[in-house]
TIVEX-12538 format. One record per atom (N, C-alpha, C): residue in three letters; x, y, z. Coordinates in steps of 0.2 Angstrom, whole numbers, padded with zeros to 4 digits, always signed. Layout:
BEGIN
ALAXYZ/...
// end
This chain:
BEGIN
MET+0005-0006+0000/MET+0000+0000+0000/MET+0004+0006+0000/ASN+0004+0011-0005/ASN+0007+0017-0005/ASN+0006+0022+0001/LYS+0010+0027+0002/LYS+0009+0032+0007/LYS+0002+0035+0006/PHE+0000+0036+0001/PHE-0006+0041+0000/PHE-0012+0036+0002/LYS-0013+0030+0000/LYS-0018+0026+0001/LYS-0018+0025+0009/ASN-0013+0024+0012/ASN-0012+0023+0019/ASN-0014+0029+0023/LEU-0013+0035+0020/LEU-0015+0040+0024/LEU-0023+0041+0023/ILE-0026+0040+0017/ILE-0032+0040+0016/ILE-0036+0035+0021/ASN-0033+0030+0021/ASN-0037+0024+0026/ASN-0036+0026+0033/LYS-0033+0031+0035/LYS-0033+0033+0042/LYS-0039+0037+0044/LYS-0042+0039+0038/LYS-0049+0043+0040/LYS-0054+0038+0045/ASN-0056+0041+0049/ASN-0061+0038+0054/ASN-0058+0033+0058/LYS-0051+0032+0058/LYS-0048+0026+0061/LYS-0043+0029+0066/SER-0039+0033+0064/SER-0033+0037+0068/SER-0032+0043+0066/LYS-0030+0048+0071/LYS-0029+0055+0069/LYS-0022+0056+0065/ILE-0022+0060+0060/ILE-0016+0061+0057/ILE-0012+0067+0059/ILE-0005+0066+0060/ILE-0001+0071+0063/ILE+0003+0074+0057/CYS+0003+0081+0057/CYS+0006+0085+0052/CYS+0010+0091+0055/LEU+0016+0091+0054/LEU+0020+0097+0056/LEU+0024+0100+0051/THR+0026+0106+0052/THR+0031+0109+0047/THR+0039+0108+0048/ALA+0042+0108+0043/ALA+0050+0108+0044/ALA+0053+0112+0038/TYR+0058+0115+0040/TYR+0062+0119+0035/TYR+0069+0117+0035/SER+0071+0112+0038/SER+0078+0110+0038/SER+0078+0102+0040/LYS+0084+0099+0038/LYS+0086+0092+0040/LYS+0085+0091+0047/ASN+0088+0095+0051/ASN+0088+0093+0058/ASN+0081+0093+0061/ILE+0077+0097+0060/ILE+0070+0097+0063/ILE+0066+0091+0059/ALA+0067+0091+0052/ALA+0063+0086+0049/ALA+0065+0079+0051/SER+0072+0077+0053/SER+0074+0071+0056/SER+0070+0069+0062/ILE+0069+0074+0067/ILE+0065+0073+0073/ILE+0058+0071+0072/LEU+0055+0075+0067/LEU+0048+0075+0066/LEU+0046+0068+0063/ASP+0051+0065+0058/ASP+0050+0059+0054/ASP+0048+0054+0058/ASN+0049+0054+0065/ASN+0049+0048+0069/ASN+0041+0048+0072/HIS+0037+0054+0070/HIS+0031+0055+0074/HIS+0025+0057+0069/CYS+0027+0059+0063/CYS+0022+0062+0059/CYS+0020+0058+0053/ASP+0014+0059+0051/ASP+0012+0056+0045/ASP+0013+0060+0039/ILE+0013+0067+0040/ILE+0015+0072+0034/ILE+0020+0076+0037/ILE+0025+0078+0033/ILE+0030+0084+0035/ILE+0028+0089+0029/LEU+0026+0095+0031/LEU+0025+0100+0027/LEU+0030+0105+0026/VAL+0033+0106+0021/VAL+0038+0112+0020/VAL+0033+0118+0018/GLY+0031+0121+0023/GLY+0026+0127+0022/GLY+0029+0133+0020/ASP+0025+0137+0016/ASP+0028+0144+0014/ASP+0027+0148+0020/SER+0025+0146+0026/SER+0025+0149+0032/SER+0033+0150+0034/LEU+0037+0148+0031/LEU+0044+0149+0032/LEU+0046+0157+0031/GLY+0041+0160+0026/GLY+0042+0167+0026/GLY+0041+0171+0032/PHE+0036+0169+0036/PHE+0035+0172+0043/PHE+0041+0170+0047/VAL+0042+0163+0048/VAL+0046+0160+0053/VAL+0053+0162+0052/LEU+0056+0161+0047/LEU+0063+0162+0045/LEU+0065+0169+0042/TYR+0061+0172+0038/TYR+0063+0178+0035/TYR+0060+0184+0037/ASN+0055+0183+0042/ASN+0051+0189+0045/ASN+0047+0193+0040/PHE+0045+0189+0034/PHE+0041+0193+0029/PHE+0034+0195+0033/LYS+0031+0200+0030/LYS+0024+0201+0033/LYS+0019+0197+0029/SER+0020+0194+0024/SER+0016+0189+0020/SER+0020+0184+0017/THR+0016+0178+0016/THR+0019+0172+0012/THR+0020+0174+0005/ARG+0017+0179+0003/ARG+0017+0182-0005/ARG+0024+0183-0007/SER+0028+0184-0002/SER+0035+0186-0003/SER+0040+0180-0004/VAL+0037+0174-0003/VAL+0041+0168-0003/VAL+0042+0166-0010/SER+0048+0164-0012/SER+0050+0162-0019/SER+0049+0155-0020/LEU+0050+0153-0026/LEU+0050+0146-0028/LEU+0057+0143-0026/ASP+0062+0147-0027/ASP+0069+0146-0025/ASP+0070+0144-0017/MET+0067+0148-0014/MET+0067+0148-0007/MET+0063+0141-0004/MET+0058+0139-0007/MET+0054+0133-0006/MET+0058+0127-0008/ILE+0062+0127-0014/ILE+0066+0122-0015/ILE+0072+0121-0012/GLN+0075+0126-0010/GLN+0081+0125-0005/GLN+0080+0122+0001/HIS+0075+0125+0004/HIS+0073+0122+0011/HIS+0071+0115+0011/SER+0067+0113+0005/SER+0064+0107+0004/SER+0069+0102+0003/LYS+0075+0103-0001/LYS+0081+0099-0002/LYS+0084+0097+0005/SER+0084+0102+0010/SER+0087+0101+0016/SER+0082+0096+0020/VAL+0075+0098+0020/VAL+0071+0093+0023/VAL+0071+0086+0021/ARG+0071+0085+0014/ARG+0071+0079+0012/ARG+0076+0074+0015/MET+0082+0077+0016/MET+0088+0073+0019/MET+0086+0070+0026/GLY+0081+0073+0029/GLY+0079+0071+0035/GLY+0072+0066+0036/VAL+0070+0065+0030/VAL+0063+0062+0030/VAL+0064+0055+0026/ASN+0062+0050+0030/ASN+0062+0043+0027/ASN+0055+0040+0028/ASN+0051+0042+0032/ASN+0045+0038+0033/ASN+0039+0042+0032/SER+0039+0049+0033/SER+0033+0053+0032/SER+0032+0054+0025/LEU+0026+0056+0024/LEU+0024+0060+0017/LEU+0026+0067+0017/MET+0030+0068+0012/MET+0033+0075+0013/MET+0029+0080+0006/VAL+0027+0085+0009/VAL+0023+0090+0005/VAL+0025+0096+0005/VAL+0026+0099-0001/VAL+0029+0106-0001/VAL+0024+0111-0004/ASP+0023+0116-0001/ASP+0018+0122-0003/ASP+0021+0125-0010/MET+0016+0126-0014/MET+0019+0130-0020/MET+0017+0137-0019/PRO+0023+0141-0019/PRO+0021+0148-0017/PRO+0017+0153-0022/HIS+0016+0158-0019/HIS+0011+0163-0022/HIS+0014+0165-0030/ASN+0010+0165-0035/ASN+0012+0167-0041/ASN+0015+0161-0044/THR+0015+0155-0042/THR+0018+0149-0046/THR+0014+0144-0049/TYR+0007+0146-0048/TYR+0002+0142-0051/TYR-0004+0146-0054/ARG-0002+0151-0058/ARG-0008+0155-0060/ARG-0011+0152-0067/ASN-0009+0148-0070/ASN-0012+0144-0076/ASN-0009+0136-0076/ASN-0012+0133-0080/ASN-0010+0126-0081/ASN-0003+0125-0082/SER+0000+0128-0087/SER+0006+0127-0089/SER+0012+0129-0084/GLU+0010+0135-0081/GLU+0015+0137-0076/GLU+0015+0132-0070/ALA+0009+0130-0068/ALA+0008+0126-0062/ALA+0012+0119-0063/LEU+0011+0117-0069/LEU+0014+0110-0071/LEU+0021+0111-0071/ARG+0023+0116-0074/ARG+0031+0117-0074/ARG+0034+0118-0068/ASN+0031+0122-0064/ASN+0034+0123-0056/ASN+0033+0117-0052/ALA+0027+0113-0052/ALA+0026+0108-0048/ALA+0031+0102-0051/LYS+0033+0101-0056/LYS+0038+0097-0059/LYS+0045+0098-0056/LYS+0046+0105-0057/LYS+0052+0107-0054/LYS+0053+0106-0046/ILE+0048+0107-0043/ILE+0048+0106-0036/ILE+0050+0099-0034/ILE+0046+0094-0038/ILE+0046+0087-0036/ILE+0053+0084-0039/PHE+0055+0086-0044/PHE+0061+0084-0047/PHE+0067+0086-0042/GLU+0068+0092-0040/GLU+0073+0095-0037/GLU+0073+0093-0030/THR+0067+0091-0026/THR+0067+0090-0020/THR+0065+0083-0018/LYS+0063+0079-0023/LYS+0060+0073-0021/LYS+0055+0072-0016/CYS+0051+0077-0016/CYS+0045+0077-0012/CYS+0040+0072-0015/ASP+0035+0071-0011/ASP+0029+0067-0013/ASP+0024+0071-0015/ALA+0022+0077-0014/ALA+0016+0080-0016/ALA+0017+0088-0015/VAL+0013+0091-0018/VAL+0013+0099-0017/VAL+0006+0100-0015/LYS+0006+0107-0011/LYS+0000+0109-0009/LYS-0002+0116-0012/LEU-0008+0117-0014/LEU-0011+0123-0017/LEU-0017+0126-0013/GLU-0017+0133-0013/GLU-0022+0136-0010/GLU-0028+0137-0014/GLY-0034+0136-0011/GLY-0040+0138-0016/GLY-0044+0132-0018/GLY-0051+0134-0020/GLY-0055+0129-0022/GLY-0057+0130-0029/LYS-0063+0132-0031/LYS-0066+0133-0038/LYS-0062+0137-0042/LYS-0059+0142-0039/LYS-0055+0146-0043/LYS-0049+0144-0046/ILE-0046+0138-0043/ILE-0040+0135-0046/ILE-0042+0127-0048/ILE-0048+0126-0048/ILE-0050+0119-0049/ILE-0047+0116-0055/SER-0047+0120-0061/SER-0045+0117-0067/SER-0037+0116-0067/ILE-0033+0120-0063/ILE-0027+0119-0062/ILE-0025+0113-0058/VAL-0029+0112-0053/VAL-0028+0106-0049/VAL-0030+0099-0053/LYS-0035+0100-0057/LYS-0036+0094-0061/LYS-0030+0092-0066/TYR-0028+0098-0069/TYR-0022+0097-0073/TYR-0016+0094-0071/LEU-0014+0096-0064/LEU-0008+0093-0061/LEU-0010+0086-0060/ILE-0015+0084-0057/ILE-0017+0077-0055/ILE-0017+0073-0062/LYS-0020+0075-0067/LYS-0020+0072-0074/LYS-0013+0071-0076/ASN-0008+0075-0074/ASN-0001+0074-0075/ASN+0003+0070-0070/LYS+0000+0067-0066/LYS+0003+0062-0060/LYS+0006+0066-0055/ILE+0004+0072-0054/ILE+0006+0076-0048/ILE+0001+0075-0042/GLN+0003+0073-0037/GLN-0001+0072-0031/GLN-0002+0079-0028/VAL-0008+0081-0027/VAL-0010+0087-0024/VAL-0013+0087-0017/MET-0011+0091-0012/MET-0015+0093-0007/MET-0019+0099-0007/GLY-0026+0099-0005/GLY-0029+0106-0005/GLY-0028+0110+0001/HIS-0031+0116+0001/HIS-0031+0121+0007/HIS-0036+0126+0006/LEU-0041+0125+0011/LEU-0046+0130+0011/LEU-0047+0133+0018/GLY-0052+0139+0018/GLY-0052+0142+0024/GLY-0048+0149+0023/ILE-0044+0150+0029/ILE-0039+0156+0027/ILE-0034+0154+0023/LEU-0033+0158+0017/LEU-0029+0157+0012/LEU-0023+0163+0012/PRO-0018+0161+0016/PRO-0013+0167+0017/PRO-0010+0170+0011/GLN-0010+0166+0005/GLN-0007+0169-0001/GLN-0011+0174-0004/SER-0018+0174-0002/SER-0022+0178-0005/SER-0026+0183+0000/GLN-0025+0182+0006/GLN-0028+0185+0011/GLN-0026+0193+0012/LYS-0031+0197+0012/LYS-0030+0204+0013/LYS-0032+0206+0020/GLY-0028+0210+0023/GLY-0031+0213+0030/GLY-0030+0208+0035/LYS-0033+0209+0041/LYS-0033+0205+0046/LYS-0036+0198+0046/PHE-0032+0192+0048/PHE-0034+0186+0047/PHE-0040+0185+0052/ARG-0046+0182+0050/ARG-0052+0180+0053/ARG-0054+0173+0052/PHE-0057+0170+0056/PHE-0060+0163+0055/PHE-0065+0162+0049/LYS-0065+0158+0045/LYS-0070+0157+0040/LYS-0076+0152+0041/GLY-0082+0154+0039/GLY-0088+0150+0039/GLY-0093+0152+0044/LYS-0092+0159+0046/LYS-0098+0162+0050/LYS-0104+0163+0046/LYS-0103+0166+0040/LYS-0109+0168+0036/LYS-0111+0162+0032/LEU-0118+0161+0031/LEU-0120+0156+0027/LEU-0117+0155+0020/VAL-0116+0161+0016/VAL-0114+0160+0009/VAL-0107+0158+0009/GLU-0103+0160+0015/GLU-0096+0158+0015/GLU-0096+0150+0017/ARG-0100+0148+0020/ARG-0100+0141+0023/ARG-0102+0137+0017/ILE-0107+0139+0013/ILE-0109+0135+0006/ILE-0103+0135+0002/LYS-0100+0140+0001/LYS-0094+0141-0004/LYS-0088+0136-0002/ILE-0086+0136+0005/ILE-0081+0132+0007/ILE-0083+0125+0007/LEU-0089+0123+0009/LEU-0090+0116+0008/LEU-0091+0113+0001/ASN-0093+0118-0004/ASN-0093+0116-0011/ASN-0086+0116-0014/ASP-0082+0120-0012/ASP-0074+0120-0014/ASP-0071+0114-0012/ALA-0073+0111-0006/ALA-0070+0105-0003/ALA-0072+0099-0007/LYS-0079+0099-0009/LYS-0081+0093-0013/LYS-0078+0094-0020/LEU-0077+0100-0023/LEU-0074+0100-0030/LEU-0067+0097-0030/LEU-0063+0099-0024/LEU-0057+0097-0023/LEU-0056+0089-0023/GLU-0060+0087-0019/GLU-0061+0079-0018/GLU-0062+0076-0025/LYS-0067+0078-0028/LYS-0069+0076-0035/LYS-0063+0076-0040/ALA-0059+0082-0039/ALA-0054+0083-0044/ALA-0048+0078-0042/GLY-0048+0075-0036/GLY-0043+0070-0035/GLY-0037+0072-0029/VAL-0038+0077-0026/VAL-0033+0078-0020/VAL-0033+0073-0015/PHE-0028+0072-0012/PHE-0028+0066-0007/PHE-0030+0068+0000/SER-0030+0075+0002/SER-0032+0078+0008/SER-0033+0085+0007/ILE-0036+0088+0012/ILE-0037+0095+0012/ILE-0035+0098+0019/VAL-0031+0104+0019/VAL-0030+0108+0025/VAL-0036+0112+0026/LEU-0039+0113+0032/LEU-0044+0117+0034/LEU-0041+0122+0039/GLU-0040+0129+0036/GLU-0036+0133+0041/GLU-0042+0138+0044/CYS-0042+0138+0050/CYS-0047+0142+0054/CYS-0054+0142+0051/VAL-0057+0137+0050/VAL-0063+0135+0048/VAL-0068+0134+0054/GLU-0073+0137+0055/GLU-0078+0137+0060/GLU-0080+0130+0061/THR-0080+0128+0068/THR-0080+0121+0070/THR-0086+0117+0067/SER-0092+0119+0067/SER-0097+0115+0064/SER-0097+0113+0056/LEU-0093+0119+0053/LEU-0092+0118+0046/LEU-0087+0113+0045/ALA-0081+0113+0049/ALA-0076+0109+0048/ALA-0079+0102+0049/ASN-0083+0101+0054/ASN-0085+0095+0056/ASN-0090+0092+0050/THR-0094+0096+0046/THR-0098+0095+0041/THR-0093+0092+0035/ILE-0088+0096+0034/ILE-0084+0094+0028/ILE-0080+0088+0029/THR-0078+0087+0036/THR-0075+0081+0037/THR-0079+0075+0037/ARG-0086+0075+0039/ARG-0090+0070+0039/ARG-0092+0069+0031/GLU-0093+0073+0027/GLU-0095+0072+0020/GLU-0090+0071+0015/LEU-0084+0072+0017/LEU-0078+0070+0012/LEU-0076+0062+0014/LYS-0073+0059+0008/LYS-0070+0052+0010/LYS-0063+0053+0011/ILE-0060+0059+0009/ILE-0053+0060+0010/ILE-0052+0063+0017/PRO-0046+0063+0020/PRO-0045+0067+0026/PRO-0044+0074+0026/THR-0046+0077+0031/THR-0046+0084+0032/THR-0040+0085+0038/ILE-0036+0090+0037/ILE-0031+0092+0041/ILE-0032+0098+0044/GLY-0034+0099+0050/GLY-0036+0106+0053/GLY-0030+0110+0057/ILE-0031+0116+0056/ILE-0027+0121+0060/ILE-0032+0127+0062/GLY-0033+0127+0069/GLY-0038+0131+0071/GLY-0045+0129+0068/SER-0046+0123+0067/SER-0052+0121+0065/SER-0056+0115+0069/SER-0054+0115+0075/SER-0057+0110+0080/SER-0054+0103+0079/SER-0056+0099+0084/SER-0053+0092+0084/SER-0057+0088+0079/SER-0062+0091+0076/SER-0067+0087+0072/SER-0064+0084+0065/CYS-0058+0088+0064/CYS-0054+0086+0057/CYS-0051+0079+0059/ASP-0049+0076+0053/ASP-0046+0069+0054/ASP-0038+0070+0056/GLY-0036+0076+0056/GLY-0029+0077+0058/GLY-0028+0084+0060/GLN-0022+0086+0062/GLN-0019+0092+0064/GLN-0013+0094+0061/VAL-0012+0101+0059/VAL-0006+0103+0058/VAL-0004+0109+0062/LEU+0002+0111+0064/LEU+0005+0117+0067/LEU+0011+0118+0064/VAL+0013+0124+0065/VAL+0020+0126+0063/VAL+0024+0124+0069/THR+0030+0120+0068/THR+0033+0117+0073/THR+0037+0122+0077/ASP+0039+0128+0074/ASP+0042+0133+0078/ASP+0038+0136+0083/ASP+0031+0136+0082/ASP+0026+0139+0086/ASP+0025+0134+0092/LEU+0025+0127+0090/LEU+0023+0122+0095/LEU+0029+0121+0100/ILE+0035+0122+0098/ILE+0041+0122+0103/ILE+0042+0128+0106/GLY+0039+0133+0105/GLY+0040+0140+0108/GLY+0047+0143+0105/LEU+0048+0142+0099/LEU+0055+0145+0096/LEU+0054+0153+0094/ASN+0047+0154+0094/ASN+0046+0161+0092/ASN+0040+0164+0097/SER+0039+0171+0097/SER+0035+0173+0102/SER+0027+0174+0100/ILE+0025+0170+0095/ILE+0019+0171+0091/ILE+0013+0168+0097/ASN+0008+0173+0097/ASN+0003+0171+0102/ASN-0004+0172+0099/VAL-0006+0166+0095/VAL-0013+0166+0092/VAL-0017+0160+0095/ARG-0023+0161+0094/ARG-0028+0156+0098/ARG-0027+0149+0096/PHE-0026+0147+0089/PHE-0025+0140+0087/PHE-0018+0137+0089/VAL-0014+0140+0092/VAL-0007+0137+0094/VAL-0007+0136+0101/LYS-0005+0130+0102/LYS-0003+0127+0109/LYS+0004+0127+0110/LYS+0007+0130+0115/LYS+0015+0129+0115/LYS+0016+0123+0120/TYR+0019+0118+0117/TYR+0021+0111+0121/TYR+0028+0112+0124/SER+0032+0117+0123/SER+0038+0118+0126/SER+0040+0125+0125/ASN+0046+0126+0128/ASN+0049+0133+0127/ASN+0057+0132+0126/VAL+0058+0130+0120/VAL+0066+0128+0118/VAL+0069+0135+0118/THR+0067+0141+0118/THR+0070+0146+0118/THR+0074+0147+0125/LYS+0070+0145+0130/LYS+0073+0146+0137/LYS+0079+0141+0138/TYR+0079+0135+0134/TYR+0084+0130+0135/TYR+0090+0133+0131/ILE+0089+0136+0124/ILE+0094+0139+0121/ILE+0098+0144+0124/ASN+0094+0149+0127/ASN+0096+0154+0131/ASN+0101+0152+0136/SER+0099+0147+0140/SER+0103+0144+0146/SER+0109+0141+0143/ALA+0109+0137+0138/ALA+0115+0134+0135/ALA+0121+0140+0132/ILE+0117+0145+0129/ILE+0122+0151+0127/ILE+0125+0154+0133/ILE+0121+0155+0138/ILE+0124+0159+0144/ILE+0130+0154+0147/ASN+0128+0148+0148/ASN+0134+0143+0150/ASN+0140+0144+0146/PHE+0139+0144+0139/PHE+0145+0144+0135/PHE+0148+0150+0136/LYS+0145+0155+0136/LYS+0148+0163+0137/LYS+0152+0163+0143/ASN+0149+0161+0149/ASN+0152+0160+0156/ASN+0159+0156+0155/ASP+0159+0150+0152/ASP+0164+0146+0151/ASP+0170+0149+0148/VAL+0168+0152+0142/VAL+0173+0156+0138/VAL+0176+0161+0142/LYS+0172+0165+0145/LYS+0175+0171+0149/LYS+0180+0169+0155/LYS+0178+0163+0158/LYS+0182+0160+0164/LYS+0187+0155+0162/LYS+0188+0155+0155/LYS+0193+0151+0152/LYS+0193+0143+0154/LYS+0186+0141+0155/LYS+0184+0135+0156/LYS+0183+0131+0150/PHE+0182+0134+0144/PHE+0181+0132+0138/PHE+0185+0136+0133/PRO+0189+0132+0128/PRO+0190+0125+0128/PRO+0195+0122+0132/LYS+0194+0116+0134/LYS+0198+0112+0138/LYS+0203+0108+0133/LYS+0208+0104+0136/LYS+0213+0101+0132/LYS+0209+0096+0127/LYS+0203+0093+0131/LYS+0200+0087+0126/LYS+0196+0091+0121/ASN+0195+0097+0121/ASN+0191+0101+0115/ASN+0197+0104+0110/SER+0203+0103+0111/SER+0208+0106+0107/SER+0213+0101+0104/PHE+0215+0103+0099/PHE+0220+0099+0095/PHE+0228+0100+0097/
// end
């Protein structure tokens, strides 16, 4: 059974674990625990301090994904296609093939529903595995982020988009900040898994940005739970190193040639 069938078969059986990675070292840790490792364009926020993921380039995604690939042996590896890399069929296929060829990832992720459905179909027709993404769409979001699915017209659109993506052949869909009852409806009505972020426990799996989860940055948003504070441990280690150097306790003979 291939990785995609195995993932889909987890629906209604066991929760799917998905986390982000931008380097080999983190990926090699996540690979022991995750079903999916996502090289997200969230790296624009996390690593480059961009105000929007729209500034993330294809080359950035590819270079980080090459590093991640070296740490992934078991998990399904998915790479975000960045903004303005899938505006039409030919552009999308060219860039998706480039990502997969250069990074050896398993699939790509695109944001949107009906608006990009012909592109999704074209990629899948050309043997590209695609993960969908609905709800908040960071690449096209303007203004302050707010959860999706409060208004009836919005609920209908998102549900219809989810069904369109499933029919097109995506193997799963990320639901970002989708209202709880809507996320539950989508998850119940689709045969493919939903991966939630800020969309309640009703989804088939959950995804978070790893740097948020481990407390490596100061982000404080509703859908993030900080499970550790590695910043504290890093700071402590640096202080100990600094003090040892100043007191001439490091390096010792065993640390020198």
